[in-house]
ZATITOR-729594 format. One record per residue (C-alpha): x, y, z; residue in three letters. Coordinates in nm, 2 decimals. Layout:
+--------+--------+--------+-----+
|      x |      y |      z | res |
+--------+--------+--------+-----+
|      X |      Y |      Z | ALA |
...
+--------+--------+--------+-----+
This chain:
+--------+--------+--------+-----+
|      x |      y |      z | res |
+--------+--------+--------+-----+
|   0.44 |   0.47 |   0.55 | UNK |
|   0.71 |   0.72 |   0.58 | UNK |
|   0.42 |   1.06 |   0.39 | UNK |
|   0.14 |   0.92 |   0.67 | UNK |
|   0.41 |   0.97 |   0.96 | UNK |
|   0.56 |   1.31 |   0.80 | UNK |
|   0.19 |   1.44 |   0.79 | UNK |
|   0.11 |   1.33 |   1.15 | UNK |
|   0.44 |   1.53 |   1.27 | UNK |
|   0.31 |   1.82 |   1.09 | UNK |
|  -0.03 |   1.82 |   1.27 | UNK |
|   0.07 |   1.71 |   1.63 | UNK |
|   0.38 |   1.97 |   1.57 | UNK |
|   0.10 |   2.26 |   1.53 | UNK |
|  -0.11 |   2.12 |   1.80 | UNK |
|   0.17 |   2.11 |   2.01 | UNK |
|   0.24 |   2.50 |   1.96 | UNK |
|  -0.14 |   2.58 |   2.02 | UNK |
|  -0.13 |   2.39 |   2.36 | UNK |
|  -0.07 |   2.61 |   2.69 | UNK |
|   0.27 |   2.51 |   2.93 | UNK |
|   0.06 |   2.49 |   3.21 | UNK |
|  -0.23 |   2.23 |   3.05 | UNK |
|  -0.22 |   1.88 |   3.18 | UNK |
|  -0.15 |   1.64 |   2.92 | UNK |
|   0.17 |   1.94 |   2.78 | UNK |
|   0.43 |   1.71 |   2.86 | UNK |
|   0.31 |   1.39 |   2.80 | UNK |
|   0.20 |   1.57 |   2.41 | UNK |
|   0.57 |   1.73 |   2.38 | UNK |
|   0.70 |   1.36 |   2.47 | UNK |
|   0.46 |   1.19 |   2.20 | UNK |
|   0.60 |   1.45 |   1.95 | UNK |
|   0.96 |   1.34 |   2.03 | UNK |
|   0.84 |   0.97 |   2.01 | UNK |
|   0.70 |   1.07 |   1.68 | UNK |
|   1.03 |   1.25 |   1.47 | UNK |
|   1.23 |   0.96 |   1.65 | UNK |
|   0.96 |   0.71 |   1.40 | UNK |
|   1.02 |   0.93 |   1.12 | UNK |
|   1.40 |   0.97 |   1.15 | UNK |
|   1.37 |   0.57 |   1.16 | UNK |
|   1.14 |   0.52 |   0.87 | UNK |
|   1.45 |   0.73 |   0.70 | UNK |
|   1.28 |   1.07 |   0.71 | UNK |
|   1.44 |   1.39 |   0.81 | UNK |
|   1.21 |   1.56 |   1.13 | UNK |
|   1.37 |   1.85 |   1.11 | UNK |
|   1.24 |   1.92 |   0.77 | UNK |
|   0.87 |   1.93 |   0.89 | UNK |
|   0.69 |   2.24 |   0.94 | UNK |
|   0.43 |   2.28 |   1.18 | UNK |
|   0.09 |   2.31 |   0.97 | UNK |
|  -0.30 |   2.21 |   1.09 | UNK |
|  -0.35 |   2.00 |   0.78 | UNK |
|  -0.03 |   1.83 |   0.75 | UNK |
|   0.06 |   1.93 |   0.40 | UNK |
|   0.36 |   2.12 |   0.29 | UNK |
|   0.62 |   2.08 |   0.01 | UNK |
|   0.96 |   1.94 |   0.11 | UNK |
|   1.26 |   2.04 |  -0.03 | UNK |
|   1.29 |   1.83 |  -0.40 | UNK |
|   0.95 |   1.81 |  -0.42 | UNK |
|   0.80 |   1.79 |  -0.77 | UNK |
|   1.16 |   1.80 |  -0.92 | UNK |
|   1.25 |   1.40 |  -0.85 | UNK |
|   1.53 |   1.50 |  -0.62 | UNK |
|   1.43 |   1.46 |  -0.28 | UNK |
|   1.08 |   1.41 |  -0.13 | UNK |
|   0.97 |   1.23 |   0.10 | UNK |
|   1.31 |   1.10 |   0.26 | UNK |
|   1.56 |   0.82 |   0.07 | UNK |
|   1.82 |   0.84 |  -0.12 | UNK |
|   1.73 |   1.19 |  -0.24 | UNK |
|   1.89 |   1.50 |  -0.30 | UNK |
|   2.06 |   1.61 |  -0.66 | UNK |
|   2.13 |   1.29 |  -0.84 | UNK |
|   2.00 |   1.05 |  -0.58 | UNK |
|   1.75 |   0.86 |  -0.61 | UNK |
|   1.51 |   0.67 |  -0.36 | UNK |
|   1.26 |   0.90 |  -0.15 | UNK |
|   0.91 |   0.84 |  -0.24 | UNK |
|   0.90 |   0.93 |  -0.55 | UNK |
|   0.56 |   1.03 |  -0.69 | UNK |
|   0.43 |   1.03 |  -0.31 | UNK |
|   0.45 |   1.44 |  -0.25 | UNK |
|   0.23 |   1.69 |  -0.09 | UNK |
|   0.01 |   1.65 |  -0.40 | UNK |
|  -0.03 |   1.33 |  -0.38 | UNK |
|  -0.10 |   1.34 |   0.01 | UNK |
|  -0.36 |   1.61 |  -0.05 | UNK |
|  -0.58 |   1.38 |  -0.29 | UNK |
|  -0.57 |   1.12 |  -0.02 | UNK |
|  -0.73 |   1.38 |   0.24 | UNK |
|  -0.94 |   1.46 |   0.00 | UNK |
|  -1.10 |   1.10 |  -0.09 | UNK |
|  -1.06 |   1.01 |   0.25 | UNK |
|  -1.35 |   1.28 |   0.30 | UNK |
|  -1.53 |   1.24 |   0.07 | UNK |
|  -1.56 |   0.85 |   0.11 | UNK |
|  -1.65 |   0.94 |   0.49 | UNK |
|  -1.97 |   1.21 |   0.36 | UNK |
|  -2.08 |   0.95 |   0.14 | UNK |
|  -2.07 |   0.67 |   0.43 | UNK |
|  -2.22 |   0.93 |   0.64 | UNK |
|  -2.52 |   1.00 |   0.38 | UNK |
|  -2.59 |   0.62 |   0.38 | UNK |
|  -2.63 |   0.59 |   0.76 | UNK |
|  -2.86 |   0.85 |   0.76 | UNK |
|  -3.09 |   0.70 |   0.45 | UNK |
|  -3.07 |   0.37 |   0.62 | UNK |
|  -3.21 |   0.55 |   0.94 | UNK |
|  -3.50 |   0.72 |   0.75 | UNK |
|  -3.58 |   0.42 |   0.57 | UNK |
|  -3.60 |   0.20 |   0.94 | UNK |
|  -3.83 |   0.48 |   1.11 | UNK |
|  -4.05 |   0.49 |   0.85 | UNK |
+--------+--------+--------+-----+
């Protein structure tokens, strides 16, 4: 749950940076980003370590070394965090997500073509 919210916070921060202050939803969107940061903190993550990225993929201190990662009791010699669920695993999940979506769209298109014959 924490890796998903870390990625979501990252993307939403990026989107918030793209917003002009005079846009209608500026204040509401920034409030939503603040609530996401609170949720990340409640899940044991550090919202201050989450950069703004357009795809939600970013390395965290300790990723790949087994000492840190996405929250928990990480750190040098610490245990916890999400272990293997680092940015690489998150990226793989996103890749599979898009592949499944494309396959479903191709299947829908095939069914529509068969029905129109």
